[in-house]
C-alpha positions as CSV (number, residue, x, y, z in Angstrom):
1,N,119.6,112.6,247.3
2,H,118.4,114.7,244.9
3,C,119.9,111.9,242.1
4,R,118.9,108.3,244.2
5,T,115.3,110.7,244.3
6,K,115.0,111.5,240.4
7,C,115.9,107.3,239.8
8,E,113.9,105.7,241.8
9,K,110.6,108.1,239.8
10,S,111.7,107.1,237.2
11,V,111.5,103.4,237.1
12,P,107.6,101.9,237.5
13,K,107.7,100.2,240.8
14,T,105.0,96.9,240.2
15,I,102.9,95.6,243.1
16,L,101.0,92.0,242.4
17,P,98.4,92.2,245.0
18,A,98.3,89.3,247.2
19,K,95.9,86.6,245.3
20,S,98.2,86.6,243.1
21,L,100.9,86.0,245.1
22,L,99.2,82.8,247.0
23,N,99.0,82.2,243.1
24,I,102.3,81.3,242.5
25,W,103.2,79.7,245.9
26,Y,100.5,77.2,245.3
27,K,101.8,76.1,241.6
28,N,105.1,76.1,243.0
29,T,104.3,74.3,246.3
30,K,102.5,71.7,244.3
31,L,105.0,71.3,241.4
32,L,107.2,70.7,244.3
33,Y,105.1,68.0,245.2
34,L,104.3,66.4,242.0
35,Q,107.9,66.3,242.1
36,Q,108.3,64.2,245.4
37,I,105.6,61.7,244.9
38,M,107.2,61.0,240.7
39,K,110.4,60.5,242.3
40,Q,108.7,57.9,245.3
41,S,106.9,56.4,242.6
42,R,110.1,55.9,241.0
43,A,111.8,54.4,243.3
44,E,109.1,51.9,244.7
45,K,108.6,50.8,240.6
46,V,112.4,50.3,241.2
47,K,112.1,48.4,244.3
48,L,109.1,46.5,243.6
49,A,111.0,45.6,240.3
50,F,113.3,43.9,241.8
51,Q,111.5,42.4,244.6
52,S,110.2,40.7,241.8
53,R,112.5,39.0,240.4
54,E,113.8,37.8,243.4
55,Q,110.7,35.9,244.5
56,R,110.4,34.6,241.0
57,A,114.4,33.3,241.2
58,Q,113.5,31.8,244.2
59,C,109.8,30.1,242.9
60,Y,111.8,28.9,239.9
61,I,111.6,24.9,239.4
62,P,113.5,23.8,236.7
63,P,112.0,21.6,234.3
64,C,113.0,17.8,235.1
65,E,115.8,16.2,233.1
66,V,114.7,13.5,230.7
67,D,116.3,10.4,232.1
68,D,117.3,8.1,229.3
69,G,119.3,5.4,231.1
70,R,122.8,7.6,230.3
71,E,125.0,9.4,232.6
72,K,124.9,12.7,231.9
73,V,128.5,14.3,231.9
74,N,128.6,18.1,232.3
75,V,130.8,20.5,229.5
76,Y,131.5,23.9,230.4
77,V,132.7,26.4,227.6
78,E,134.1,29.4,227.6
79,G,130.7,31.7,226.5
80,Y,127.3,31.3,225.6
81,E,128.8,31.4,221.8
82,D,131.1,28.3,222.0
83,V,128.1,26.3,223.3
84,A,127.0,25.7,219.5
85,F,130.4,24.5,218.3
86,W,131.4,22.3,221.4
87,R,127.8,20.3,220.5
88,S,128.2,20.2,217.0
89,I,131.6,18.3,218.3
90,F,129.6,16.3,220.9
91,D,127.1,15.1,218.5
92,N,130.0,12.6,216.4
93,F,129.9,10.5,219.8
94,T,126.6,9.5,221.0
95,N,126.7,6.4,222.7
96,P,124.2,4.4,224.9
97,Y,126.5,5.7,227.8
98,L,127.2,8.9,228.1
99,R,125.4,11.8,227.5
100,F,126.7,15.4,227.3
101,E,125.1,18.3,228.1
102,I,126.9,21.9,227.3
103,S,126.5,25.2,228.9
104,V,128.6,28.0,230.8
105,P,129.8,27.7,234.3
106,T,126.8,28.6,236.6
107,R,128.2,31.4,239.6
108,E,126.6,33.8,241.2
109,D,128.5,36.6,240.1
110,L,128.1,35.4,236.5
111,P,131.8,35.0,235.3
112,K,132.4,33.9,232.3
113,G,136.0,33.3,229.7
114,K,138.8,31.3,229.9
115,K,140.2,32.1,233.8
116,V,136.3,30.9,235.0
117,L,137.1,27.5,233.7
118,L,140.7,26.9,234.6
119,S,139.8,28.0,238.0
120,M,137.9,24.1,237.9
121,A,140.3,22.4,236.7
122,D,140.9,20.8,239.8
123,K,137.4,20.1,240.5
124,A,137.7,18.0,236.5
125,N,136.6,14.5,236.3
126,E,134.9,11.7,233.9
127,E,131.7,13.7,234.9
128,M,132.6,17.4,234.5
129,L,134.6,18.3,231.5
130,L,136.1,21.4,230.4
131,C,136.5,23.2,227.1
132,M,138.1,26.2,226.3
133,D,140.4,27.9,222.9
134,S,143.9,27.1,223.2
135,D,145.4,30.5,222.1
136,F,148.7,30.0,222.8
137,D,148.6,27.0,224.7
138,Y,149.0,24.2,222.4
139,L,152.3,26.0,220.7
140,F,153.9,26.8,224.2
141,A,153.5,23.3,225.4
142,D,156.7,22.8,225.4
143,E,158.1,26.0,226.5
144,D,155.3,27.2,229.8
145,D,154.4,24.6,232.4
146,S,151.0,26.5,232.8
147,S,149.8,25.8,228.9
148,R,152.0,22.4,229.1
149,Q,149.1,21.2,232.4
150,I,146.5,22.3,230.3
151,I,147.4,19.8,227.7
152,E,148.5,17.6,229.0
153,A,144.6,17.9,231.2
154,P,142.3,14.6,230.9
155,Y,139.5,16.6,231.4
156,M,140.1,19.7,229.7
157,F,139.9,19.6,225.3
158,H,141.0,22.5,223.3
159,T,141.2,23.6,220.0
160,Y,144.5,23.6,218.8
161,T,143.8,26.4,216.4
162,Y,144.2,29.7,218.6
163,A,140.3,29.9,219.0
164,T,136.7,28.4,217.6
165,E,136.8,31.1,214.8
166,N,139.7,30.0,213.3
167,Y,137.5,26.9,212.5
168,L,134.6,28.5,211.2
169,C,137.5,30.6,208.9
170,Y,138.8,27.1,207.5
171,A,139.4,28.2,203.9
172,P,138.3,24.8,202.3
173,S,135.0,25.7,203.5
174,L,134.5,29.4,202.7
175,H,133.2,28.6,199.1
176,N,130.4,26.7,200.8
177,V,129.8,29.7,202.8
178,C,129.4,32.1,199.7
179,V,127.0,29.9,198.3
180,K,124.4,29.2,200.9
181,A,124.5,32.7,202.1
182,M,124.1,34.2,198.0
183,K,122.9,31.0,196.0
184,N,125.4,31.5,193.8
185,D,127.6,28.5,193.3
186,A,130.0,29.9,190.7
187,H,134.2,29.7,192.0
188,I,135.0,33.0,191.0
189,F,137.7,33.1,194.0
190,D,139.6,30.4,195.7
191,F,139.6,30.9,199.1
192,E,142.3,28.2,199.9
193,S,145.0,29.8,197.6
194,F,145.1,32.8,199.2
195,L,144.4,32.6,202.6
196,A,147.8,30.3,202.2
197,D,149.1,33.3,200.2
198,Y,147.8,35.9,203.5
199,S,149.6,33.1,205.9
200,R,152.9,33.2,204.4
201,T,152.5,37.3,204.4
202,I,152.0,37.6,208.0
203,Y,154.3,34.4,209.3
204,P,157.1,37.1,210.3
205,L,155.3,38.9,212.2
206,F,153.0,36.5,213.8
207,L,156.2,34.8,215.0
208,W,157.0,38.5,217.3
209,Y,153.3,38.3,218.2
210,A,153.9,34.6,219.7
211,Y,157.3,35.0,220.5
212,S,156.1,38.7,222.7
213,A,153.9,37.0,224.3
214,L,155.8,34.1,224.9
215,R,158.0,36.2,227.1
216,N,155.6,38.3,228.7
217,T,156.5,41.2,226.9
218,E,153.5,42.2,225.2
219,S,154.4,45.7,225.0
220,V,156.7,45.1,222.1
221,L,153.8,44.2,219.9
222,P,150.5,44.5,221.4
223,L,147.5,42.6,219.8
224,A,146.1,46.5,218.1
225,D,148.7,46.3,216.6
226,F,149.1,42.8,215.4
227,K,145.6,43.8,214.2
228,A,146.1,46.6,212.7
229,A,149.6,45.4,210.7
230,V,147.8,42.5,209.5
231,R,144.1,43.5,208.8
232,L,142.8,43.8,204.9
233,G,141.9,46.9,204.4
234,Y,140.3,46.0,201.2
235,L,140.3,42.7,198.3
236,D,141.3,43.3,195.2
237,I,139.4,39.6,193.2
238,E,141.9,40.6,190.4
239,Q,144.2,37.8,190.4
240,N,142.9,35.8,193.1
241,G,144.0,39.3,195.5
242,A,147.3,39.3,194.2
243,N,147.6,43.6,194.7
244,T,145.9,43.0,198.1
245,I,148.5,40.5,198.9
246,A,151.3,43.2,197.6
247,W,149.8,45.9,199.9
248,L,149.7,44.3,203.1
249,Q,153.3,42.8,202.1
250,R,154.2,46.0,202.3
251,N,152.9,46.8,205.8
252,V,154.4,44.1,207.1
253,N,157.5,44.6,206.2
254,R,157.4,48.0,207.9
255,K,155.6,47.4,211.0
256,V,158.9,43.8,210.6
257,A,161.8,46.6,209.8
258,S,160.4,48.5,212.8
259,L,160.1,45.8,215.4
260,E,164.3,44.3,214.5
261,A,165.5,47.5,214.7
262,E,164.5,48.4,218.7
263,H,164.5,45.0,220.1
264,P,167.6,43.8,217.8
265,D,167.7,40.9,220.8
266,M,165.0,39.2,220.1
267,A,164.9,39.6,216.5
268,N,168.1,37.0,216.7
269,A,166.1,34.5,218.8
270,L,163.4,34.3,216.6
271,P,164.8,31.5,213.4
272,H,164.8,29.7,216.9
273,F,161.8,30.4,217.8
274,A,160.3,29.4,214.6
275,E,161.9,25.9,214.3
276,R,160.2,25.0,218.1
277,L,157.0,26.2,216.9
278,Q,157.1,24.2,213.6
279,K,157.3,21.3,215.0
280,R,153.5,22.3,216.8
281,G,152.9,22.1,213.1
282,V,153.0,25.8,212.5
283,E,153.8,26.3,208.9
284,P,154.2,29.7,206.7
285,E,151.2,29.2,205.0
286,L,149.1,27.5,207.6
287,T,149.6,30.2,210.2
288,Y,146.0,31.6,210.0
289,H,144.6,28.9,211.9
290,F,146.6,29.3,214.7
291,M,146.6,33.5,214.9
292,H,143.7,35.4,216.9
293,G,140.8,34.4,216.3
294,H,138.1,37.2,215.8
295,T,141.3,38.6,214.3
296,L,141.4,36.2,211.5
297,M,136.9,36.4,211.2
298,D,136.5,40.3,211.3
299,C,139.8,41.3,210.0
300,V,140.2,38.7,207.5
301,V,137.7,36.9,206.3
302,M,134.8,38.6,206.4
303,V,136.3,41.3,203.8
304,L,137.2,38.4,201.8
305,L,133.7,36.9,202.1
306,E,131.6,40.6,201.2
307,E,133.8,40.9,198.3
308,V,132.9,38.5,196.8
309,C,129.5,37.5,198.0
310,E,129.0,40.8,196.3
311,K,130.5,39.9,193.0
312,L,128.1,36.9,193.1
313,R,124.9,39.0,194.3
314,Q,125.7,41.1,190.9
315,M,126.4,38.5,189.0
316,S,122.6,37.2,189.8
317,L,120.9,39.9,189.5
318,S,122.9,40.5,186.2
319,K,121.5,36.8,184.6
320,I,117.8,37.4,186.0
321,I,117.7,41.0,184.2
322,C,119.4,39.7,180.8
323,S,116.9,36.9,180.9
324,S,113.5,36.9,178.8
325,K,111.0,38.1,181.8
326,E,110.0,41.2,181.9
327,G,107.1,43.4,183.7
328,V,105.8,41.8,186.8
329,A,107.6,38.6,186.1
330,L,110.9,40.1,186.1
331,K,109.8,42.2,189.6
332,N,108.8,39.0,191.7
333,E,112.1,37.2,190.1
334,M,114.3,39.9,191.5
335,S,112.2,39.4,194.5
336,N,112.6,35.6,195.1
337,Y,116.2,36.0,194.5
338,T,116.8,39.2,197.1
339,N,114.4,37.1,199.5
340,S,116.3,33.8,199.9
341,L,119.6,36.1,200.5
342,R,121.0,35.4,203.7
343,S,123.8,37.3,206.6
344,I,127.0,36.3,205.5
345,R,128.4,36.9,209.2
346,D,125.1,34.3,210.3
347,V,126.3,31.5,207.7
348,L,129.7,31.8,208.9
349,L,128.9,31.6,212.7
350,D,126.5,28.3,211.9
351,N,129.6,26.9,209.3
352,D,130.4,23.5,210.1
353,N,132.4,22.5,207.0
354,Y,135.6,22.2,209.0
355,T,135.6,18.5,209.8
356,L,138.2,17.6,207.3
357,S,140.9,19.9,209.3
358,P,143.6,17.8,210.4
359,L,143.7,20.1,213.9
360,Y,139.8,18.8,214.2
361,K,141.0,15.5,214.6
362,R,143.2,15.6,216.5
363,L,140.4,16.9,218.6
364,K,138.2,14.8,217.8
365,A,140.9,12.3,218.5
366,D,140.9,13.4,222.1
367,I,137.7,13.3,222.5
368,Q,137.6,9.2,221.2
369,R,140.5,8.2,224.3
370,Y,138.3,10.0,226.3
371,I,135.1,8.6,225.8
372,E,137.1,5.0,225.1
373,T,138.3,5.2,228.6
374,T,135.0,6.0,230.5
375,I,132.7,3.4,228.9
376,A,135.4,0.8,230.0
377,K,135.0,1.5,233.4
378,I,131.4,1.7,233.1
379,D,131.8,-1.6,231.4
380,N,133.7,-3.3,234.6
381,S,132.8,-1.7,237.5
382,K,129.3,-3.4,236.4
383,I,131.1,-6.6,236.3
């Protein structure tokens, strides 16, 4: 007791007056009230915004389409990024009978992609076409029933290449991409020769990747592993990229040796598989047409373009600097050149110089047959 009394005396007691306690209680209550009001306000704003969107959707009246006397044909593609590609193809078939409208499928759950198009296959007809990436369907048409149905369907068109990106990366067109982006027409790199060497280098690994896909054993060589093995880490522009090809060859050889050791049964089947693909046009030097499209664009072609375009940019700037211009005139010339440059990726995405590709010509021929048959039916119905 004595100890407790001593401790109590040593600690001073602070007693707040009633007015201060009342002020604290008032401030806390006011704060809680304001927080509650803010929460309700946010909830009301979200609710009103949602209701406003619903009302706009219900009240939206699309503009009337122009009736030019031609029959409208709906052409559905996998995604928004494919609209421009297929539009450029159908622009080659302007005629007085049919008008083509390219769009993605319209569904309430807003899904896109090849699976959505395939779910619409039963509804495809002369007035509703489905256009998609081939992926491996063209190569597997003799091996797989579902691939054969896609390839043989009369109202479904496919790219023949793996995807639309493979057309954008068509080797003979890449010099023009550099010219449009950098405004320099100097020929300092042979894209056709390099991509042929690149294709021959990755061909053995491509066979593994395609064969594992055919057998539904993608775990043998997943896309991530294939991508890691065939990507270009850099480009040494000297000797048209010979050192880069040698570096890539070592990476591919290591991966192929690992696969052969782990899956000898598949390794024995690959030569016969390669012969079957050859009948579909898969030659070692053309492998890049049939490999995964985004891997080709992002991990190979963009690496080439960025390095080559940087060299072209430096050449142009050096030429300007070494000219007789000085001071403000030199600064203006540098500024004019720099402002004229374009994004390399944007130019590549706008690339349409792939029309000489043999695979593109086959795609055009398929569409031409459809148009001729459809127009013949229209003419016969008028008789």
